C-alpha positions as CSV (number, residue, x, y, z in Angstrom):
1,M,-86.6,-39.7,-215.2
2,T,-88.1,-36.9,-217.4
3,R,-87.9,-33.3,-216.4
4,R,-91.7,-33.1,-215.9
5,V,-91.6,-36.1,-213.5
6,Q,-88.7,-34.6,-211.6
7,I,-90.7,-31.3,-211.1
8,S,-93.8,-33.2,-210.0
9,V,-91.8,-35.2,-207.3
10,M,-90.1,-31.9,-206.1
11,R,-93.5,-30.2,-205.8
12,R,-94.9,-33.1,-203.7
13,R,-91.9,-32.9,-201.4
14,I,-92.3,-29.1,-201.0
15,L,-96.0,-29.5,-200.4
16,R,-95.5,-32.2,-197.8
17,A,-92.9,-30.1,-196.0
18,A,-95.2,-27.1,-195.9
19,L,-98.2,-29.1,-194.6
20,L,-96.3,-31.0,-191.9
21,P,-96.4,-28.3,-189.2
22,A,-100.1,-27.7,-189.8
23,A,-100.8,-31.4,-189.6
24,C,-98.9,-31.7,-186.3
25,A,-100.9,-28.9,-184.8
26,W,-104.2,-30.8,-185.3
27,M,-103.0,-34.3,-184.6
28,P,-102.2,-35.6,-181.1
29,S,-98.4,-36.0,-180.9
30,A,-97.1,-39.3,-179.8
31,F,-93.8,-37.7,-179.0
32,A,-95.0,-34.7,-176.9
33,A,-95.1,-35.5,-173.1
34,A,-98.6,-35.1,-171.6
35,A,-99.0,-32.5,-168.8
36,Q,-99.0,-34.6,-165.7
37,I,-101.5,-33.7,-163.0
38,A,-99.5,-33.9,-159.8
39,S,-102.3,-33.6,-157.3
40,A,-106.1,-32.9,-157.1
41,R,-108.1,-31.5,-154.2
42,V,-111.8,-30.9,-153.4
43,W,-112.8,-28.3,-150.8
44,P,-116.5,-28.5,-150.0
45,A,-118.4,-25.7,-148.2
46,D,-121.9,-24.3,-147.8
47,D,-120.9,-21.2,-149.9
48,Y,-119.3,-23.1,-152.8
49,T,-117.2,-26.2,-153.7
50,R,-113.7,-25.7,-155.0
51,V,-111.9,-28.3,-157.2
52,I,-108.1,-27.8,-157.6
53,L,-105.9,-29.5,-160.3
54,E,-102.2,-28.9,-159.8
55,S,-99.5,-29.6,-162.4
56,P,-95.9,-28.5,-163.2
57,T,-97.1,-26.9,-166.4
58,P,-100.2,-25.0,-167.4
59,L,-103.3,-27.1,-168.3
60,A,-105.1,-26.3,-171.6
61,H,-108.8,-26.8,-170.8
62,R,-112.4,-26.4,-172.0
63,M,-115.5,-26.6,-169.7
64,L,-119.1,-27.3,-170.6
65,V,-122.2,-27.1,-168.4
66,L,-124.8,-29.8,-169.3
67,K,-128.3,-30.3,-168.0
68,N,-130.7,-33.3,-167.5
69,P,-128.8,-34.4,-165.5
70,Q,-126.8,-31.5,-164.2
71,R,-123.1,-31.9,-164.7
72,L,-119.9,-30.1,-165.6
73,V,-117.6,-31.5,-168.3
74,L,-113.9,-30.5,-168.2
75,D,-111.7,-31.5,-171.1
76,L,-107.9,-31.2,-170.5
77,E,-105.8,-31.3,-173.7
78,D,-102.6,-33.5,-173.6
79,A,-103.0,-34.2,-169.9
80,D,-102.5,-37.3,-167.8
81,M,-103.6,-38.3,-164.3
82,S,-102.5,-41.3,-162.2
83,S,-105.2,-43.9,-161.2
84,A,-104.6,-43.0,-157.5
85,I,-105.4,-39.3,-158.1
86,A,-108.5,-40.2,-160.2
87,A,-109.7,-42.6,-157.4
88,A,-109.2,-39.9,-154.8
89,L,-111.2,-37.4,-156.9
90,S,-114.1,-39.9,-157.3
91,R,-114.4,-40.2,-153.5
92,T,-116.1,-36.9,-153.0
93,Q,-117.7,-36.3,-149.6
94,E,-121.3,-37.1,-149.1
95,R,-121.8,-33.8,-147.1
96,D,-120.7,-31.8,-150.2
97,P,-123.8,-29.6,-150.8
98,W,-123.1,-29.0,-154.5
99,L,-121.0,-31.9,-155.9
100,A,-122.3,-35.4,-156.1
101,G,-119.2,-37.0,-157.6
102,I,-116.4,-36.8,-160.2
103,R,-115.7,-39.3,-163.0
104,V,-112.4,-39.4,-164.9
105,G,-112.0,-40.9,-168.4
106,R,-109.8,-40.8,-171.5
107,Q,-111.1,-39.1,-174.7
108,T,-109.7,-39.7,-178.2
109,G,-106.1,-38.8,-178.5
110,N,-104.5,-37.3,-175.4
111,A,-107.6,-35.5,-174.0
112,L,-108.5,-36.3,-170.4
113,R,-112.2,-35.7,-169.4
114,L,-113.5,-35.0,-165.9
115,V,-117.3,-35.2,-165.5
116,M,-118.6,-33.5,-162.3
117,D,-122.1,-34.7,-161.3
118,L,-124.0,-31.9,-159.6
119,K,-126.7,-31.7,-157.0
120,G,-128.5,-28.7,-158.5
121,D,-128.2,-25.6,-160.6
122,V,-124.8,-24.0,-160.3
123,N,-122.9,-21.0,-161.6
124,P,-119.4,-22.4,-162.2
125,Q,-116.2,-20.3,-162.5
126,I,-112.9,-21.6,-163.9
127,F,-109.5,-19.8,-163.7
128,A,-105.8,-20.6,-163.7
129,L,-103.2,-19.6,-161.0
130,T,-99.5,-19.3,-161.6
131,P,-97.0,-20.8,-159.2
132,V,-96.8,-19.3,-155.7
133,A,-95.4,-20.5,-152.4
134,E,-95.1,-24.3,-152.6
135,Y,-97.8,-24.6,-155.3
136,G,-97.2,-25.2,-159.1
137,Y,-99.7,-24.2,-161.8
138,R,-103.3,-24.6,-160.5
139,L,-106.5,-24.9,-162.4
140,V,-109.4,-23.9,-160.2
141,I,-113.1,-24.8,-160.7
142,D,-115.4,-23.0,-158.2
143,I,-118.9,-24.4,-158.2
144,Y,-121.2,-21.7,-156.8
145,P,-125.0,-22.2,-156.4
146,V,-127.2,-20.1,-158.6
147,T,-128.8,-18.7,-155.4
148,P,-126.0,-18.2,-152.9
149,P,-126.6,-18.7,-149.2
150,D,-127.5,-15.5,-147.3
151,P,-125.4,-15.2,-144.2
152,L,-128.0,-12.9,-142.5
153,M,-130.8,-15.5,-143.0
154,A,-128.5,-18.3,-141.7
155,L,-127.7,-16.2,-138.6
156,L,-131.4,-15.4,-138.0
157,E,-132.4,-19.0,-138.3
158,S,-129.7,-20.1,-135.9
159,E,-130.9,-17.4,-133.5
160,A,-134.5,-18.7,-133.8
161,R,-133.4,-22.3,-133.1
162,K,-131.5,-21.2,-130.0
163,H,-134.6,-19.5,-128.6
164,R,-136.8,-22.5,-129.5
165,D,-134.5,-24.9,-127.8
166,T,-134.4,-23.0,-124.5
167,P,-137.1,-24.2,-122.2
168,A,-137.2,-21.0,-120.2
169,A,-137.6,-18.9,-123.3
170,A,-140.5,-21.2,-124.5
171,A,-142.2,-21.0,-121.1
172,K,-142.0,-17.2,-121.0
173,S,-143.6,-16.9,-124.4
174,L,-146.7,-18.9,-123.4
175,P,-149.7,-16.8,-122.1
176,Q,-150.4,-17.3,-118.3
177,P,-154.0,-18.5,-117.7
178,G,-156.1,-16.3,-115.4
179,K,-153.5,-13.5,-115.5
180,R,-153.5,-10.4,-117.5
181,N,-150.4,-10.4,-119.6
182,A,-148.5,-7.1,-119.6
183,P,-147.1,-6.0,-122.9
184,P,-143.5,-7.2,-123.3
185,K,-140.7,-4.8,-122.4
186,P,-138.5,-3.8,-125.3
187,A,-135.4,-6.0,-125.2
188,P,-131.9,-4.5,-125.6
189,R,-130.7,-4.8,-129.2
190,T,-128.8,-8.0,-130.0
191,V,-125.1,-7.4,-130.7
192,T,-123.6,-9.2,-133.6
193,V,-119.9,-10.2,-133.7
194,A,-118.3,-11.5,-136.9
195,L,-115.5,-14.0,-136.2
196,D,-113.0,-14.5,-139.0
197,P,-110.7,-17.5,-138.6
198,G,-107.9,-16.7,-141.0
199,H,-106.6,-18.7,-144.0
200,G,-108.2,-22.1,-144.8
201,G,-108.4,-24.5,-147.8
202,E,-105.4,-24.0,-150.1
203,D,-103.9,-21.5,-147.7
204,P,-102.6,-23.2,-144.5
205,G,-101.2,-20.0,-143.1
206,A,-98.2,-20.3,-140.8
207,I,-96.9,-23.8,-140.1
208,G,-95.0,-24.6,-136.9
209,A,-92.0,-26.9,-136.5
210,R,-94.3,-29.7,-135.3
211,G,-96.5,-29.3,-138.3
212,T,-99.3,-27.3,-136.6
213,R,-101.2,-25.4,-139.2
214,E,-102.5,-21.9,-138.5
215,K,-105.8,-22.5,-140.4
216,D,-106.7,-25.4,-138.0
217,V,-105.7,-23.6,-134.8
218,V,-107.7,-20.4,-135.5
219,L,-110.8,-22.3,-136.6
220,A,-110.8,-24.2,-133.3
221,I,-110.4,-21.0,-131.4
222,G,-113.1,-19.3,-133.5
223,R,-115.6,-22.1,-132.9
224,H,-115.0,-22.0,-129.1
225,L,-115.4,-18.2,-129.2
226,K,-118.7,-18.4,-131.1
227,K,-120.1,-20.8,-128.5
228,L,-119.2,-18.4,-125.7
229,L,-120.7,-15.4,-127.4
230,D,-123.8,-17.2,-128.5
231,A,-124.4,-18.1,-124.8
232,E,-124.4,-14.4,-123.8
233,P,-127.8,-12.7,-123.6
234,N,-128.4,-10.3,-126.4
235,M,-125.3,-11.4,-128.3
236,R,-124.7,-13.6,-131.3
237,A,-121.7,-14.5,-133.4
238,M,-121.1,-15.4,-137.0
239,L,-118.1,-17.3,-138.5
240,T,-116.9,-16.2,-141.9
241,R,-115.8,-19.8,-142.4
242,D,-116.9,-22.8,-140.2
243,D,-114.8,-25.4,-141.9
244,D,-111.6,-26.0,-143.9
245,Y,-112.1,-23.9,-147.0
246,F,-110.8,-20.6,-148.3
247,V,-112.7,-17.3,-148.2
248,P,-111.2,-14.3,-150.1
249,L,-110.4,-11.3,-148.0
250,A,-113.0,-9.1,-149.6
251,Q,-115.7,-11.7,-149.1
252,R,-114.9,-12.0,-145.4
253,V,-115.5,-8.3,-145.0
254,Q,-118.6,-8.5,-147.2
255,K,-120.1,-11.3,-145.0
256,A,-119.6,-9.2,-141.9
257,R,-121.4,-6.2,-143.5
258,R,-124.2,-8.5,-144.7
259,V,-125.1,-9.5,-141.2
260,N,-124.8,-5.9,-139.9
261,A,-121.9,-6.9,-137.6
262,D,-121.1,-4.5,-134.6
263,L,-117.6,-5.9,-134.3
264,F,-115.2,-7.8,-136.6
265,I,-112.5,-10.0,-135.2
266,S,-110.0,-11.7,-137.5
267,I,-108.2,-14.6,-135.7
268,H,-104.6,-15.6,-136.5
269,A,-101.5,-17.3,-135.2
270,D,-98.3,-15.5,-136.0
271,A,-94.9,-16.7,-137.4
272,F,-91.6,-15.0,-137.6
273,R,-88.1,-15.8,-139.0
274,E,-86.7,-16.2,-135.5
275,A,-88.0,-18.8,-133.0
276,R,-87.6,-16.5,-130.0
277,A,-90.4,-14.1,-131.1
278,R,-93.4,-14.7,-128.8
279,G,-96.5,-13.1,-127.4
280,S,-100.0,-12.0,-128.4
281,S,-100.7,-9.0,-130.5
282,V,-103.7,-7.0,-131.6
283,F,-103.9,-4.9,-134.8
284,A,-106.3,-2.2,-136.1
285,L,-106.4,-0.6,-139.5
286,S,-104.1,2.4,-140.3
287,D,-104.9,5.0,-142.9
288,S,-101.5,6.7,-142.5
289,G,-98.9,3.9,-142.7
290,A,-97.9,1.1,-140.3
291,T,-96.9,1.8,-136.7
292,S,-93.8,-0.5,-137.0
293,A,-91.8,-2.3,-139.6
294,A,-93.0,-5.6,-138.1
295,A,-96.7,-4.5,-138.5
296,K,-96.1,-3.5,-142.1
297,W,-94.4,-6.9,-142.8
298,L,-97.3,-8.8,-141.2
299,A,-100.0,-6.9,-143.1
300,Q,-98.2,-7.6,-146.4
301,K,-98.0,-11.3,-145.5
302,E,-101.7,-11.5,-144.5
303,N,-102.8,-9.6,-147.5
304,A,-101.0,-12.1,-149.7
305,A,-103.5,-14.8,-148.6
306,D,-105.6,-14.2,-151.7
307,L,-102.6,-15.2,-153.9
308,I,-102.1,-18.4,-152.1
309,G,-105.8,-19.3,-151.5
310,G,-106.7,-18.4,-155.0
311,V,-109.0,-15.6,-156.2
312,N,-110.6,-15.2,-159.6
313,L,-109.4,-11.7,-160.6
314,D,-111.6,-11.7,-163.7
315,V,-114.8,-11.4,-161.6
316,K,-115.7,-7.7,-161.1
317,D,-118.0,-7.4,-158.1
318,P,-118.9,-3.7,-157.5
319,L,-120.0,-4.5,-153.9
320,V,-116.6,-5.9,-153.1
321,A,-114.9,-2.9,-154.8
322,R,-117.0,-0.5,-152.6
323,T,-116.2,-2.6,-149.5
324,L,-112.4,-2.2,-149.9
325,L,-112.4,1.5,-150.8
326,D,-110.0,3.5,-148.7
327,L,-112.8,5.7,-147.4
328,S,-112.4,8.2,-144.5
329,Q,-112.4,5.7,-141.6
330,T,-111.5,7.8,-138.7
331,A,-114.4,6.8,-136.5
332,Q,-114.0,3.1,-137.4
333,I,-110.3,3.2,-136.5
334,N,-111.0,4.9,-133.2
335,D,-113.5,2.3,-132.2
336,S,-111.2,-0.5,-133.4
337,L,-108.4,0.9,-131.2
338,K,-110.8,0.8,-128.2
339,A,-111.8,-2.8,-128.9
340,G,-108.2,-3.7,-129.4
341,R,-107.2,-2.3,-126.0
342,Y,-109.8,-4.3,-124.2
343,M,-108.7,-7.4,-126.1
344,L,-105.0,-6.9,-125.1
345,H,-106.0,-6.4,-121.5
346,E,-107.7,-9.8,-121.4
347,L,-105.1,-11.7,-123.5
348,Q,-102.3,-10.7,-121.1
349,E,-104.0,-12.8,-118.4
350,I,-103.2,-16.0,-120.3
351,N,-100.2,-15.2,-122.5
352,A,-97.3,-12.7,-122.7
353,L,-97.9,-9.7,-125.0
354,H,-95.6,-9.2,-128.0
355,K,-96.4,-5.5,-127.8
356,G,-98.3,-3.7,-125.0
357,A,-100.2,-1.5,-127.3
358,V,-102.5,-2.0,-130.3
359,E,-100.5,-1.7,-133.5
360,Q,-101.8,-0.5,-136.9
361,A,-101.2,-1.4,-140.5
362,G,-103.0,-1.6,-143.8
363,F,-104.7,-5.0,-143.4
364,A,-107.2,-5.6,-146.2
365,V,-109.5,-7.6,-144.0
366,L,-110.0,-4.7,-141.6
367,K,-111.3,-2.3,-144.2
368,A,-115.0,-2.4,-143.5
369,P,-115.7,1.4,-143.2
370,D,-118.7,0.9,-140.8
371,I,-117.6,-1.9,-138.5
372,P,-114.9,-1.7,-135.8
373,S,-112.4,-4.3,-136.8
374,I,-109.4,-5.9,-135.1
375,L,-106.9,-8.6,-136.0
376,V,-105.7,-10.8,-133.1
377,E,-102.5,-12.7,-133.4
378,T,-103.0,-15.2,-130.6
379,A,-99.4,-16.5,-130.4
380,F,-96.4,-17.4,-132.5
381,L,-96.5,-20.8,-134.2
382,S,-92.8,-20.3,-134.9
383,N,-92.1,-20.3,-131.2
384,P,-91.8,-24.0,-129.9
385,D,-93.4,-23.2,-126.5
386,E,-96.3,-21.2,-128.0
387,E,-96.8,-23.8,-130.8
388,K,-97.3,-26.4,-128.0
389,K,-99.8,-24.1,-126.3
390,L,-101.7,-23.5,-129.6
391,R,-101.9,-27.2,-130.2
392,D,-103.6,-27.9,-126.8
393,P,-107.4,-27.8,-127.0
394,R,-107.5,-26.6,-123.3
395,Q,-105.3,-23.7,-124.2
396,Q,-107.4,-23.0,-127.3
397,R,-110.4,-22.6,-125.1
398,K,-108.5,-20.3,-122.8
399,F,-107.7,-18.0,-125.7
400,A,-111.3,-18.0,-126.7
401,E,-112.4,-17.2,-123.1
402,S,-110.0,-14.3,-122.9
403,M,-111.2,-12.9,-126.2
404,A,-114.9,-13.3,-125.1
405,D,-114.0,-11.3,-122.0
406,G,-112.5,-8.6,-124.2
407,V,-115.7,-8.5,-126.3
408,R,-117.9,-8.2,-123.2
409,R,-115.8,-5.4,-121.7
410,Y,-115.8,-3.5,-125.0
411,F,-119.6,-3.5,-125.4
412,A,-120.1,-2.8,-121.7
413,Q,-118.3,0.5,-122.2
414,N,-119.3,1.1,-125.8
415,P,-122.9,0.0,-126.3
416,A,-123.9,-0.8,-129.8
417,L,-126.0,2.0,-131.4
418,A,-129.5,1.2,-132.4
419,R,-129.9,0.4,-136.1
420,A,-132.5,1.7,-138.5
């Protein structure tokens, strides 16, 4: 072999070695293991639909919004999904207001494609969550409508339906023949109570030894309480969530302010390291530190709900930022303590009290500066006897009835001020 041929062969070998890493970066690798999607979940709600893809490693992704017909296309690089998970994703619920269905297919190479068929114009958000609690890496797709539902309009429509469906109210509204109708007397202002069942969706809250989930118990109590308050004259209630889905803490406060709530009640079921802890508790906001180490620990635990439930931290909402400002809230805290004392007085009729006084700590969900706000820990799911009580639908109604009595007593002694 001549020297010129030897140099040429050597150059080709050097060139091949230099290009090999670049070629591997562009070509799908047959040796690299694909990221396995361990589970997938869909959480439908009137506010938005959330799709969760969970895996042991982060998912590289790209999302496109297509029209005519409306759909989202999500491509996952070097990802794999079992046929069982793909089949479960395709069975989306008919009652989902925003998502019509999900189709899963394989693209060229190792790319996995999800096509989400939509029911209208949406404003999607996609973000990734790092491992927390029992969850691995999660890719979150939130499908928001372009025009979000207005909680105030929904509340007013519900109020109008309630009056239309009451025969006595309809009869009174009809003019009486042959009788001069006096001008109607001004009715007392309707009081609005925002009810906030804690946790939901990805965030189960506390879990008892028998598998009772906090998010289910507090939703059941909240629904009972709403019915009781709606039946009261000149009173109405709004749920921050009326099904199993997650609402970020700031949005819970925002919803209460949007409906001009006169009182905010966040409903929870406590858990502690020791099974002997028991009893009901009521908390208000503190602007000067927690009243006990237990109250501080509980506030930190409840404030971590956003980490577990999943919040897109890239979205900067100035209204949310203003809502959670640590403003001077002396008047709000004083009114919250009053409401909390009435609530404790009624709760002790059906359950032992963990503490005989309203405690205070820095709960994020209690930071509406213009709404008296309390957090009720109905009982301890970590206590076997109280878990049994919280599982019982009859006992759930009793908790709701005692809380309704507390609301009535509070407004009887502290009438809601007239609004502009």
